[in-house]
Each structure stands twice: as structure tokens, then as C-alpha cells.
N, C-alpha and C positions, 0 to 999 in steps of 0.2 A: 352156661350164663343166661340172664333174663333176656327176654327178648323186649326191645327198645320200639319207641314208635319214629325210629330214624331207619334207613336203608341198608339193608343187611351188605356186608364188606366179606372179601377174603382176610379174616383174621389169620395172621400166622401166630400160632400158640404151641408152646413146646412146655416142656417140662425140665427144671434146672434145680439141682439138690432137693427134691421130692417136692417142689411146687410148680404152680403154674405161671407162666411168664406170656408176656403178649408184646409181639415186636411193635416199636412205637416209629413210624415212620420220618417224626420229626426229630427226634432225638438221635436216631439212627441205632437204638439199640434196643435189646430185649428189658422190659420192665415187670414187675410184680402185678400180677392179673385181679386187681381188686376190683370190687364194683363199682366203686368211683372212675378205675382206670375203664373198665369196659364202656364206661359211658364217654368217657372222653375218646378215645380210639373211634366210636362210631360218631362223633361230633367229627371228628377232623378230618376221617376220611369223605365225611358228608359234606364239608368245604372244599375239600380237595375235589372230591369226583363229581358232585352235582352242584357246585356253587362256582366251582373254578378260581378259586381262593388260590393265589400262588405260594405255594410249599414254602418258598426261599421268604415269605413274610411273615411268616407265624413262627415260634415258639414254644415250646411245652416247659415247665415247671422254672418260669425267668422271678427275677428279682427286680421288682420297679421302685424307683422312692416316690411318695406322695406323699406331700406336705412337710417333709423332711422325713418323714418315717420310711424304713425300707418294708416293702410288703412282696411276700410269695405269689408269685400268680398262677394259675394251672396252665392256661394257655392265653396268649397275647398277639390278636392280628395287629400287625403293622400295615401302616398308608408307602407311598413308595418312598417317601421323605424318609422313613424309620421313626415316626413318632407314634406313639401306640393310638390306635384306631378303635378296636376293642378289647375287654379284658374278660375272661369267660372261668368262671367257677365252677367246678362239676362237682355232682354230689350223689352217693350212690340214689339208683332207683327208690329205695324203700326210705329215704331220710326227707322227711315233711320241712318243707320250707316256712320256720318262722322267722319272726323279725330278728331272733341271735344270730340266726344261722344267715339272714340275709345279709345283717350288717359284718359280719367275716370278710 
């Protein structure tokens, strides 16, 4: 996979049914290794190992309600009172961040 401007980590990568998968420490299971997932796992490990963010206050692939509509979020970081502190949307490294992408 591509080199990112995030610290390297010991990624657990395996092959399942002819496709590569990576272990997601937050969801505690292997997930498809896509370019977006590669970015997600690097950022999650950066938050855990380098910033000390508690794993118990992080969730991947979460649905939240915003202004009466349900939205899927790539990662949500919670405060200790379990209110959302930050919502993270990941894109593959080659995706240009346009206004349309940002509005997503």
C-alpha cells in the first residue's frame, strides 16, 4: 500500500477469499483492505499510540443522527460523557478534496 505522512505501525494484514484484509483494532475484526481503510487504520493507530486517545472512546463505521437525519461516519471520537467530540471522514490518498467531497 501507499506510504502516508503518518507514523508506520505493525498492521495485521491477511488474505481471505483471495482478497487482502486488515485487522481493525476498534471493531476487533478483519475488514477489506481498501486505500481508504489503509488511511483509517494509520490514523486510528496514530491517535492511539502517539496521541494517547482512549480506544474505548473511539468507534469506526458509526451511524449518528444530525438534524433529524441519520449519517454514517467513518470514525467518531467521543468525550468521556459519550457525546461526539470529533467526526472523521477518510478518503483514499489519491482522492482530491473538492467541495462536493467535503460536503459529504
